[in-house]
N, C-alpha and C positions, 0 to 999 in steps of 0.2 A: 419180073416175077421171080420171087425167091425159090431156090431149089433145095429141097429137103431129101436127104438120103435115109431110108429105113433099112436097118440091118437087123434081120430077125430070121431064124431058121423055120419059123412056122408061117406057112403060106396064108392061113386064115387071118393071123394077126397083121401081117403086112397088108393084106387086102382091105381089111377094115380101116387101118390107119391111112392107107392111100386114099380111099374114098373120102374119109373125113377131111384130110388135108387138101385134097383137090377141090372139094366143095368150099373150103375156106380160102381158095385162091392160090394155092401153092403148086409148083411143079414138083413131082415126086419121082425119085429113082429108088429102086429096090435092090437089095443084095440078100441072098439066103445064107451067107456065112461071113465070118470075119475077114477071110482073105479077099473075097470078092468086094466086100465093103471097103477095105483098105485100098484096093486097086481103083475102085470108082472114085473114092474121096481124093486120091492123088491126081486123077486125070480130069475130073469135072470141076466146075466152079460151084462147089456145094456151099450153101449158106448155113445149114444146120443138119445135124445127124441125130436120129432117134435110134438108140442102140439097145437091143435086148441083152440081158446078162447070160442067161443059160442057153448056150449054143455048143454044139460039138466042136472039137479041135481047139479053137480059141474062144474062151468065154468073153463076154462083153467088157469085163474089167481089163483084160489083157489088150483087147482091141482098142479100148479107150486110151490106155497108156501108150500104145504104139502110135495112135493118132496124135496125141499130145507131144510125143517125142520127135515127131517128124516136122521139119521146118515148113513143108508144103501144107500140112493139115493142122498144125497146132492151134491156129486161131479159130478153127471151126467150132462153134459151140456144140456140145454133146449132151443130150438128155438120155439118161439111163432109165430103161423100163425093166422092172423085174417083179417076179412073184415073190421074191425074197424080201421080206419087209421088216426084218429086225434092225434095230439101230446100228448094229455093226455093218450091215449091208449098205446102208446109206453112207456111213463113214467111209467104207471101202470104195464106194462110188466116187466120193469127193476126193479121196486120196489118189485115185488113178487119173484125176483131172476133169471129171465130169462137171458140167456147168449146171445140170439139173438132175432131179431124181423123181420119178413117178412110179409108185407101186402099182402092181396089178391086183385086182381087175382095174383097168384103166378108167379113170374119170376123164372122159374126152374133153369136157369143158375146161378142166384144170390143165390138161395137156396142151390144148390150144392156147390157153392163156400163157403158159410157160414158153411155148414156141414164139408167140408174139413178143413177149418181154425180152427173150434172149436175142431175137432178131433185131429188135429196136436198140437194145444195149450195144450190140456188136456193130451196128451201123454208125453209132456215135463215137466209137472208140477209134 
């Protein structure tokens, strides 16, 4: 069973995502900030990370860059979730190393499709 880490400071967002992902057959871990997320990602066998951008202390772009700069976590696909939906925000997400970008409000069908595609792609790499 694939393990997905949700990093988001908003409990309600994490809860909704967790329920949807568990119903789709994934095991879900949660972190409420970037530091906890980085710690979990380096210790657990994570298959994919869903990462919110707007968080206190370390924003999602910095966390994504730190994940991609770390040899232990650089191969984990990262999907950025954000309420910021300008073209520059998507570009910034890709520049920090994100593998996917989903604007809020979340289209859960699109998110699950992105999750499936990234997991399939990274299994064959």
